[in-house]
Structure formats: C-alpha cells, structure tokens
C-alpha positions as CSV (number, residue, x, y, z in Angstrom):
1,M,0.0,0.0,0.0
2,A,1.4,3.4,-1.0
3,T,2.1,6.0,1.6
4,C,0.5,9.3,0.7
5,P,2.0,12.7,1.8
6,R,0.6,14.2,4.9
7,L,-1.4,17.4,4.9
8,S,0.5,20.5,6.0
9,T,-0.9,23.8,7.1
10,G,0.3,27.3,6.2
11,E,2.0,28.0,2.9
12,A,2.1,24.3,1.8
13,F,-1.5,23.6,2.5
14,L,-2.8,23.5,-1.1
15,S,0.1,21.6,-2.7
16,T,0.1,18.8,0.0
17,L,-3.6,18.5,-0.2
18,L,-3.7,18.1,-4.0
19,R,-0.8,15.6,-3.9
20,H,-2.6,13.6,-1.2
21,I,-5.8,13.5,-3.2
22,D,-4.0,12.3,-6.3
23,C,-2.1,9.7,-4.3
24,Q,-5.3,8.4,-2.7
25,A,-7.0,8.2,-6.1
26,Q,-4.2,6.1,-7.6
27,T,-4.1,3.9,-4.5
28,I,-7.8,3.2,-4.6
29,G,-7.7,2.4,-8.3
30,A,-4.8,0.0,-8.2
31,D,-5.2,-1.7,-4.8
32,G,-8.9,-1.8,-5.0
33,Y,-8.8,-3.5,-8.4
34,Q,-6.3,-6.1,-7.2
35,A,-8.4,-6.8,-4.1
36,L,-11.5,-7.4,-6.3
37,A,-9.7,-9.4,-8.9
38,D,-7.9,-11.7,-6.4
39,P,-8.8,-15.4,-7.2
40,G,-10.0,-16.0,-3.6
41,S,-12.3,-13.0,-3.4
42,P,-16.1,-13.3,-3.6
43,F,-16.2,-11.1,-6.7
44,A,-13.9,-13.5,-8.6
45,L,-16.2,-16.4,-7.7
46,A,-19.2,-14.3,-8.8
47,L,-17.4,-13.6,-12.1
48,T,-16.8,-17.3,-12.6
49,G,-20.5,-18.0,-12.1
50,L,-21.5,-15.3,-14.6
51,L,-19.2,-16.9,-17.2
52,T,-20.7,-20.3,-16.5
53,I,-24.2,-18.9,-16.9
54,F,-23.3,-17.2,-20.1
55,V,-22.0,-20.3,-21.7
56,A,-24.9,-22.4,-20.5
57,L,-27.5,-20.0,-21.9
58,F,-25.6,-20.0,-25.2
59,G,-25.8,-23.8,-25.4
60,L,-29.5,-23.8,-24.2
61,R,-30.5,-21.5,-27.1
62,M,-28.9,-23.9,-29.5
63,M,-30.7,-26.8,-28.0
64,L,-34.0,-25.0,-28.4
65,G,-33.5,-24.6,-32.1
66,Q,-31.9,-21.2,-32.4
67,T,-29.1,-21.4,-34.9
68,P,-26.1,-19.2,-34.1
69,T,-24.4,-17.4,-36.9
70,V,-20.7,-16.9,-37.3
71,R,-21.1,-13.4,-35.9
72,D,-22.7,-14.7,-32.8
73,G,-19.9,-17.1,-32.1
74,V,-17.2,-14.5,-32.7
75,M,-19.0,-11.9,-30.5
76,A,-19.4,-14.4,-27.7
77,V,-15.7,-15.2,-27.8
78,V,-14.8,-11.5,-27.9
79,K,-17.0,-10.8,-24.9
80,I,-15.4,-13.5,-22.8
81,G,-11.9,-12.3,-23.8
82,V,-12.8,-8.7,-22.9
83,V,-14.3,-9.7,-19.5
84,L,-11.2,-11.8,-18.6
85,T,-8.8,-9.1,-19.7
86,I,-10.6,-6.4,-17.7
87,A,-11.5,-8.4,-14.6
88,A,-8.6,-10.9,-14.1
89,N,-5.5,-9.6,-15.8
90,W,-3.9,-6.7,-14.0
91,P,-0.9,-6.1,-16.4
92,A,-3.1,-5.9,-19.4
93,Y,-5.7,-3.8,-17.6
94,R,-3.1,-1.4,-16.3
95,T,-1.7,-0.9,-19.8
96,V,-5.0,-0.5,-21.6
97,V,-7.2,1.3,-19.1
98,Y,-5.5,2.3,-15.9
99,D,-2.5,4.2,-17.4
100,L,-4.8,5.8,-20.0
101,V,-7.1,7.3,-17.3
102,V,-4.4,8.2,-14.8
103,Q,-1.5,9.3,-17.0
104,G,-3.2,10.2,-20.2
105,P,-4.7,13.5,-19.0
106,A,-1.3,14.7,-17.7
107,Q,0.3,14.0,-21.0
108,L,-2.5,15.6,-23.1
109,S,-2.5,18.6,-20.8
110,S,1.2,18.9,-21.1
111,T,1.1,18.9,-24.9
112,L,-1.7,21.5,-25.0
113,G,-0.1,23.6,-22.2
114,R,3.3,23.9,-23.8
115,A,1.7,25.0,-27.0
116,A,-0.4,27.7,-25.2
117,G,2.2,28.7,-22.7
118,L,0.2,27.3,-19.8
119,P,1.3,25.1,-16.9
120,S,2.4,21.7,-18.4
121,G,1.9,18.6,-16.2
122,D,0.4,18.0,-12.8
123,G,3.6,18.7,-10.9
124,D,4.1,22.1,-12.5
125,L,0.4,22.9,-12.0
126,V,0.4,22.0,-8.3
127,N,3.5,24.1,-7.7
128,R,2.1,27.1,-9.5
129,L,-1.2,26.8,-7.7
130,Q,0.6,26.8,-4.4
131,S,2.6,29.9,-5.4
132,A,-0.6,31.7,-6.3
133,D,-2.1,30.8,-2.9
134,T,1.0,32.0,-1.2
135,A,0.8,35.3,-3.1
136,I,-2.8,35.8,-2.0
137,I,-1.8,35.2,1.6
138,R,0.9,37.9,1.2
139,L,-1.7,40.3,-0.3
140,I,-4.0,39.7,2.6
141,N,-1.2,40.4,5.1
142,Y,-0.3,43.6,3.2
143,G,-3.8,44.8,2.9
144,T,-4.8,47.7,0.6
145,G,-3.2,50.5,2.6
146,R,-6.4,52.3,3.6
147,D,-7.1,50.8,7.1
148,D,-7.0,54.2,8.7
149,L,-9.0,56.0,6.0
150,A,-12.8,56.3,6.1
151,V,-13.1,57.5,2.5
152,L,-10.8,57.6,-0.5
153,P,-9.6,60.9,-1.9
154,S,-10.9,61.6,-5.3
155,A,-8.5,62.2,-8.2
156,N,-10.9,64.9,-9.5
157,P,-11.9,67.5,-6.9
158,N,-15.3,68.0,-8.6
159,E,-16.2,64.3,-8.0
160,P,-17.3,62.9,-4.7
161,A,-15.0,60.8,-2.6
162,Q,-14.7,57.1,-3.5
163,R,-16.0,54.5,-1.2
164,T,-15.8,50.7,-1.1
165,P,-19.0,48.6,-1.2
166,I,-17.3,45.6,0.4
167,A,-14.7,45.8,3.2
168,D,-11.2,44.8,2.1
169,N,-10.6,42.0,4.6
170,P,-13.9,40.1,3.8
171,A,-13.3,40.5,0.1
172,L,-9.8,39.2,0.3
173,G,-10.9,36.4,2.6
174,W,-13.7,35.3,0.3
175,A,-11.5,35.5,-2.7
176,R,-9.1,33.0,-1.2
177,V,-12.0,30.8,-0.1
178,F,-13.3,30.6,-3.7
179,F,-9.9,30.0,-5.1
180,L,-9.1,27.1,-2.7
181,S,-12.6,25.6,-2.8
182,S,-13.0,25.5,-6.6
183,T,-9.5,24.1,-7.1
184,I,-9.8,21.4,-4.4
185,A,-13.4,20.4,-5.3
186,A,-12.7,20.0,-9.0
187,F,-9.5,18.2,-8.5
188,A,-10.9,15.8,-5.9
189,A,-14.1,15.1,-7.8
190,V,-12.3,14.2,-11.0
191,R,-9.4,12.2,-9.5
192,L,-11.3,10.3,-6.8
193,T,-14.1,9.5,-9.2
194,A,-11.6,8.0,-11.6
195,G,-10.0,6.0,-8.9
196,V,-13.3,4.5,-7.7
197,L,-14.3,3.6,-11.3
198,L,-11.0,2.0,-12.0
199,A,-11.3,-0.1,-8.8
200,L,-14.8,-1.3,-9.7
201,A,-13.7,-2.6,-13.1
202,P,-14.0,-6.4,-12.2
203,L,-17.6,-5.8,-11.0
204,F,-18.7,-4.0,-14.2
205,A,-16.8,-6.2,-16.6
206,G,-19.1,-9.2,-15.8
207,L,-22.2,-7.2,-16.8
208,L,-20.9,-7.1,-20.4
209,L,-22.0,-10.7,-20.9
210,F,-25.7,-10.1,-20.7
211,D,-27.8,-7.8,-22.8
212,M,-30.1,-6.6,-20.0
213,A,-27.1,-5.5,-17.9
214,R,-24.9,-4.1,-20.7
215,G,-26.2,-0.6,-20.1
216,L,-24.4,-0.5,-16.8
217,F,-21.1,-1.5,-18.4
218,I,-21.6,1.2,-21.1
219,G,-22.3,3.7,-18.3
220,W,-19.1,2.8,-16.6
221,L,-17.2,3.4,-19.8
222,R,-18.9,6.7,-20.2
223,A,-18.0,7.7,-16.7
224,L,-14.3,6.9,-17.3
225,V,-14.4,9.0,-20.5
226,F,-15.9,11.9,-18.5
227,A,-13.1,11.5,-15.8
228,L,-10.4,11.6,-18.5
229,L,-11.9,14.7,-20.3
230,A,-12.7,16.4,-17.0
231,S,-9.1,16.0,-15.8
232,V,-7.8,17.7,-18.9
233,A,-10.4,20.5,-18.7
234,T,-9.6,21.1,-15.0
235,T,-5.9,21.4,-15.8
236,M,-6.5,23.8,-18.7
237,V,-9.0,26.1,-16.9
238,L,-6.7,26.3,-13.8
239,G,-3.8,27.0,-16.1
240,V,-5.6,29.9,-17.7
241,Q,-6.6,31.2,-14.3
242,L,-2.9,31.1,-13.2
243,A,-1.8,32.8,-16.4
244,L,-4.1,35.7,-15.5
245,L,-3.7,35.7,-11.7
246,E,0.1,35.4,-11.3
247,P,1.1,38.6,-13.0
248,W,-1.8,40.5,-11.4
249,L,-0.8,39.4,-7.9
250,A,2.8,40.3,-8.6
251,Q,1.8,43.8,-9.7
252,V,-0.4,44.4,-6.6
253,I,2.2,43.0,-4.2
254,Q,4.8,45.3,-5.8
255,L,2.4,48.3,-5.3
256,R,2.0,47.4,-1.6
257,Q,5.7,46.9,-1.1
258,S,6.2,50.5,-2.4
259,N,3.5,51.7,0.1
260,A,1.1,52.5,-2.8
261,L,-2.7,52.3,-2.3
262,A,-4.4,49.3,-4.0
263,A,-8.0,50.0,-3.2
264,A,-9.6,48.0,-6.1
265,A,-7.5,44.9,-5.5
266,P,-10.0,43.0,-3.1
267,I,-13.0,43.3,-5.4
268,E,-10.9,42.4,-8.5
269,L,-9.4,39.4,-6.8
270,L,-12.9,38.3,-5.6
271,V,-14.3,38.6,-9.1
272,I,-11.5,36.6,-10.7
273,C,-11.7,33.8,-8.2
274,L,-15.5,33.6,-8.3
275,A,-15.7,33.8,-12.1
276,F,-13.2,31.0,-12.7
277,A,-14.8,28.8,-10.1
278,L,-18.1,29.1,-12.0
279,A,-16.3,28.5,-15.3
280,L,-14.6,25.4,-14.0
281,F,-17.8,23.7,-12.8
282,G,-19.6,24.9,-16.0
283,S,-17.0,23.1,-18.2
284,L,-17.3,20.0,-16.1
285,G,-21.1,20.0,-16.6
286,I,-20.7,20.4,-20.4
287,L,-18.3,17.5,-20.5
288,L,-20.6,15.4,-18.4
289,R,-23.4,16.0,-20.8
290,L,-21.2,15.2,-23.7
291,A,-20.0,11.9,-22.3
292,F,-23.5,10.7,-21.5
293,T,-25.2,12.0,-24.6
294,V,-23.3,10.0,-27.2
295,H,-25.5,7.0,-28.0
296,V,-23.8,3.6,-28.1
297,P,-26.1,1.1,-30.0
298,A,-26.5,-2.1,-28.0
299,G,-25.7,-5.2,-30.0
300,R,-28.5,-7.7,-30.7
301,S,-28.2,-11.4,-30.9
302,E,-28.5,-12.7,-34.4
303,M,-29.5,-16.2,-33.4
304,K,-32.6,-17.2,-35.3
305,E,-34.9,-20.2,-35.1
306,A,-34.4,-22.7,-37.9
307,P,-37.5,-22.4,-40.2
308,A,-39.6,-25.5,-40.6
309,P,-39.6,-27.1,-44.2
310,T,-42.6,-26.2,-46.2
311,P,-43.9,-28.1,-49.2
312,A,-43.0,-26.6,-52.5
313,R,-45.9,-24.9,-54.3
314,P,-45.9,-23.7,-57.8
315,E,-45.4,-20.0,-58.0
316,P,-47.9,-18.1,-60.0
317,Q,-46.6,-16.9,-63.3
318,P,-46.7,-13.2,-63.6
319,N,-48.9,-11.7,-66.3
320,L,-46.5,-10.2,-68.7
321,V,-49.2,-8.7,-70.9
322,P,-50.2,-5.1,-69.8
323,P,-53.8,-4.6,-68.9
324,E,-54.3,-2.0,-71.6
325,R,-53.6,-4.6,-74.3
326,T,-55.8,-7.4,-73.0
327,A,-59.0,-5.2,-72.4
328,P,-59.8,-4.6,-76.2
329,E,-59.2,-8.3,-77.0
330,H,-61.8,-9.5,-74.4
331,A,-64.5,-6.9,-75.4
332,A,-65.5,-8.6,-78.6
333,P,-65.9,-12.2,-77.2
334,R,-68.0,-10.8,-74.4
335,A,-70.5,-9.1,-76.8
336,Q,-70.6,-12.2,-78.9
337,A,-71.5,-14.3,-75.9
338,V,-74.3,-12.0,-74.9
339,A,-75.7,-12.1,-78.5
340,S,-75.6,-15.9,-78.6
341,A,-77.4,-16.1,-75.3
342,L,-80.2,-13.8,-76.5
343,M,-80.6,-15.9,-79.7
344,A,-80.8,-19.1,-77.7
345,A,-83.5,-17.7,-75.5
346,Q,-85.5,-16.6,-78.5
347,R,-85.3,-20.0,-80.0
348,R,-86.5,-21.6,-76.8
349,D,-89.5,-19.3,-76.7
350,R,-90.4,-20.2,-80.3
351,A,-90.1,-23.9,-79.6
352,N,-92.4,-23.7,-76.6
353,S,-95.1,-21.5,-78.2
354,P,-98.0,-23.3,-80.2
355,P,-98.0,-22.9,-84.0
356,M,-99.9,-20.0,-85.3
357,S,-101.7,-19.6,-88.6
358,T,-101.0,-16.7,-90.9
359,G,-104.4,-15.1,-90.2
360,A,-104.0,-15.4,-86.4
361,L,-100.6,-13.9,-86.6
362,A,-101.9,-11.0,-88.7
363,A,-104.8,-10.4,-86.4
364,A,-102.5,-10.4,-83.4
365,T,-100.0,-8.0,-84.9
366,G,-102.4,-5.9,-86.9
367,R,-100.5,-6.6,-90.2
368,S,-101.7,-8.3,-93.3
369,P,-100.0,-11.4,-94.4
370,G,-98.6,-9.7,-97.5
371,G,-97.4,-6.5,-95.7
372,G,-95.2,-8.1,-93.0
373,F,-91.7,-7.1,-92.5
374,N,-88.8,-9.3,-93.4
375,T,-88.8,-12.4,-91.3
376,G,-85.5,-13.6,-92.5
377,D,-83.6,-11.5,-90.0
378,D,-84.7,-12.1,-86.4
379,F,-83.0,-9.0,-85.2
380,A,-84.4,-6.7,-87.9
381,I,-85.8,-3.5,-86.3
382,P,-89.2,-2.5,-87.7
383,T,-89.8,0.9,-89.0
384,T,-91.5,3.3,-86.6
385,G,-93.7,6.3,-87.1
386,Q,-97.4,7.2,-87.6
387,A,-97.9,4.4,-90.1
388,L,-97.5,1.8,-87.4
389,R,-99.5,3.5,-84.7
390,R,-102.0,1.2,-83.0
391,T,-105.6,2.0,-84.1
392,R,-107.4,-0.7,-82.0
393,P,-107.1,-2.2,-78.6
394,R,-104.3,-4.7,-78.3
395,K,-105.2,-8.4,-78.1
396,S,-103.0,-11.2,-77.3
397,V,-102.8,-14.4,-79.4
398,S,-104.5,-16.4,-76.7
399,A,-107.4,-14.0,-76.6
400,V,-107.9,-14.2,-80.4
401,L,-107.9,-18.0,-80.3
402,R,-110.3,-18.0,-77.4
403,D,-112.7,-15.7,-79.3
404,R,-112.6,-17.9,-82.4
405,R,-113.4,-21.0,-80.4
406,S,-116.4,-19.4,-78.9
C-alpha cells in the first residue's frame, strides 16, 4: 500500500492536499482492483459464475432450435476475452485502461499547455497553484493600505470621494476561499471518481456478458471517459486562471511593497476567483453531458430459429401482358357471348309456343300477311312512325284463339 504525503498547514496547504488526493485516487484504483480481482475474493467467484451462466445460456438456445451465426460465435468469444482481460489480468488492464485514465490527462494537458504557454503537467500545475495561494496570503497580510481612511480621496476635486461597497478584509478572505474551494473540489471530484471507477472494473466487466445489464457497463465506460476529459479540462482552466492571476498578484504586491494604495484589489481578486470557479464547474457540466449524450447502440443477438420445411408450391406466373392490351381483346368475345345467349333464349321461346296460322298472326300483330316485315332476319328493327301507330285495342294471341273457339 502506497504511503501518501501528509497534509500541511500554512503556505504548503494547497500543494500537499492536492498531492494527497492524487495519491489516494491512484491507490484506490490500483489496490482496489487487485483486491476485487484476487482469485479468492467473492467477486472472482461471482465472475466465474457469470461466465458459466453465459456459456450455459448460449448452449441452451442452440438446444431450443436457435441457430447461431458466425457473428454470434465471434462476438461471444470476444465478450469472454474482454471480460477476462478487464477483470482478471492486471498487467493488461493497467496498460490498456489504468494508465490511460491516470497518466493520459497529464500527457495531453502537457502537450496543450506547452503550445499555449500554460502550466504543463500535474507537478508544474500544483507548484504554481501553491505559489498563487502564497501570493494571495501575502496580499491579505499587506492589505490595501487604507485601514485608517474612512473614505478615499478623489482624483478629481469635482467628483465625490470614492467609497468601497465591500470591506477589504472580507473581500480578500472570500477570494481565497473561492480559489481554494474551486480548485480542491474540481481536483478531488475528478481524481477520486476516476480512482473508484478503476477499482470497480471487475464488477462492471461481468455485466458485459448479458444484454439486459450491458447498459451498466456502457455507463461505466462513459464515466471513465468523463473523468479523463474532466481532468484535462480542469488542468486547462486552472492554467488559464494562473496565467491571468500570477502577473496580477505580482503587480499588486509590488504596489503594496512600495506603500502605494491598492484600493480596487480586493474586489478584483474576488471577481477573478468567483468567475473562474463558475467557469470550472460549467466546463465539467458540459463534459458530463457530452460523455452521457453519445449513443452507443446495443448489440442484438443474431441467433434465429431454424425455419420448418414447407412443401414446394408452384409459384404463379406473372402476367407479362399489360392490362391496356388485354382489355380490347376481351371486349368482342363478351359481346358475342351476350348475343348468342339472346338468340338461344329466343329459339327456346319459339319452340315452346304453339304454332300459329298466318291469319291469327296477322290479327295479333295488326299486319296483313302480305305486308309483313322481313322475317328472314330475327334482329331486324321494324320501322317506326305514324304508319305503325296502333288503331285498335291490343289483343293477345291467346285472346284471339279463345274468341274464335267461342
């Protein structure tokens, strides 16, 4: 177990506290992982049980008729390999995950910091933060130089005397409180969260095997990504704050050493510390939303039930002739069929009716035997007009025969 530096008071308070937090985070991540991944620990036994259940369920689905594809087999082997690498292999896990989360932010911040002229690396950052805190303490001890003045003399005699809305000592005290609180809170939240997540890797690795619990594993990965990005953002924001604060503190302290009045220094220092505290936590909130907004699609099993054999049925042949061409060809046979049906019905009526003499037919129709229309064509349409208007009551053939018999 690593021995972390003890916390000091006074001018080394901030540096010893930050180094202690960083040491505790690394110790939690490394020693906690090894404790959970130990072969005799309950979590190792639970992981073995999860692997057994995963293999048993895979075989049970095959027994129930679900055919695994090549992709299913490869993904199952990959899952088992990833779980064993994360949960039971400390050298591989340290190279792939632990060093990336712990050492990666420092290297990335160092590259960006050197390019922008900001503090590069955690050691340089901690030392410069401690120097800034020491300068704030010196400024508090010097004061602004107006302890014995009720009001400030005005540079222009026509303007009223300048007054301060906040007392110097409370403003300087609150400025240091905001500076220390924002720095320590952001640093501790990022580093300790990363350490706890790294220690719980064996627990979350087993959840990758099952679809219903895979969301927890993806959430663990997202939290690690947030810890990495948040560590970089914290280093960069604090570096910008130091780049602004260090020359300002040096200027104000130089004024006080020359017994010059620095009346605006307390309010300015309070505003700088409060603004960067809000900016620091705002950047962490943005990165948190970014890490948990990216959607990672969950894989779905491609095992499908083997289809039952079905008897082959002849497939209907598609009609290759367009409807516009077939319609005119069917119109003529349909009309011919209707005409044939009418002719057959007329022949049946003639066969069932009794024979009629020429005189009876002439009396029934009102036409003389010699003046009848052409009987050769059954469908001939007689002429119409006044010449064929009926001049006597209509009598049926049966009525004419009945009258003759009587």
